[in-house]
N, C-alpha and C positions, 0 to 999 in steps of 0.2 A: 528478415531475419536469418541467418545461418547460425545454426547451433553448431558449437564445437564443444570437443571433449577430448583433453589430455590422456593418452593409453601409453603405459608402457609394457612391453608384450616381448621384449627380448630375453631368452633363456635363463641370461646371468643377471637379469632386475633384481633390485633389493624385494625383500619378502617382510613384512610384518609378523607379528607372533601368532597371527590366526593362518598364518602361510600364505596371505593374499598378496598379488604383486601389488608392489607403492609405486608411486611418481617418485622423484628426486628429493620433494619436499616432506615426504612421509604418508601422502594421504594414499589410502585405496582407492583405486579410479574405478573401479568395477559398479560399486555402488552409484557414485557418481554419474556414470554412463547410463545405469540402469534409470536414475532419476530423471537425466534429460529424456531420455526415451520416453518414458511414463509421462513427463511433463507435456511434450511437444504433442503427444497422443491427446492428451486430455485438453490442451487449447484447441488442438483442431476440431475434436467434438463439441467444445464449447462454443467455438466459431460456427460450425454446421448449427447447432441448435438455436444460435442468435440470428441465424441469416433464415431460418425456418420460420422464426416468430415474427416476422415482418408482417405487420396487416397489408392485406391488398388497398385498402382505401387509407390513405395518408394525407390529412388535412393539409400539412405544410407543402407537400408535392402540388398542390392545386396551386398555389401562389407562387409557382416557380422558386421555391425555398429546398434547396437539397442538403439538408444536413448528413455530412460523411461522418462517421465514428471509425476513429483510428482503427486498426488491427488488432485483435486482442491479444497477441504476444507482444506488440509492440507498446501497448497500454499497459501491460503487466510489467515489463521491462521498466517503463517509465516511470510507472508509480513506485517501483522498488529501488530506483536511484537514490543514493545518499546526495544530499543538498545541504550546503552552509547557508545558513541565514545571516544577513548583514543585521550587525547590532547596532540598536538606535544611541542617538548621542546621549547624554545623560540628561541634556535639558528637553527631551522629549521622552525621557521615561526610562532609558535605559540606564545601568547601573555599571560603573568600571569593573567592579570585581564579581557579577554576575549573579551576587544575593539582592533578593528582593528587599525592599524598602521596610516592607510591612512582613513582620513576623506573627506567626499562629498565635504565640501566648500573648500579642500586643490587643487581639482582638478582647472587646470587654462584653459584659453581657447587655450593656446598652446599644453596643452597635448590632447586636444580634436580633435584640428585641425592632430596630428599626427594619431591619432585612424582612422579619416576620410582617410587620404591618404592612410593607409594601406588596409582601405576597397576598396577604389577606386583601388587598385592593383588587388585585388582577380579576379579570371577570373569569367566569366558570369557563372549565374545556370545553369544547362542543367539537366531537368527532366529526370529520369531514364524509359526507357520503359519495358514492359512486353516482357520477350523473350518465 
């Protein structure tokens, strides 16, 4: 991952009300550059910490299975990407106008009582213990 930050440092470049030099789109570039520098430093430190916390004895490696996790900067950039999700056809539960078929006001007290009965029938919660 190669970080890129746009800067405008020409003496006649635009300045905002605070006197900071700005890009042609009006954004102040210095805070963005500092944010990029700090985030890269934090990511490199987090990568180093995650590498040092690996245990010397790993049961997966005994069987020839070597799971590799992606580098932290790649993982974070992948998680932060916006994605469009396909819409379901109407016969599979999707709606044409995006509205739900069930309105909140349509729920009656009898429906809520059924949910409470199902909740009461659940087994008690037992926290897991470290082994």
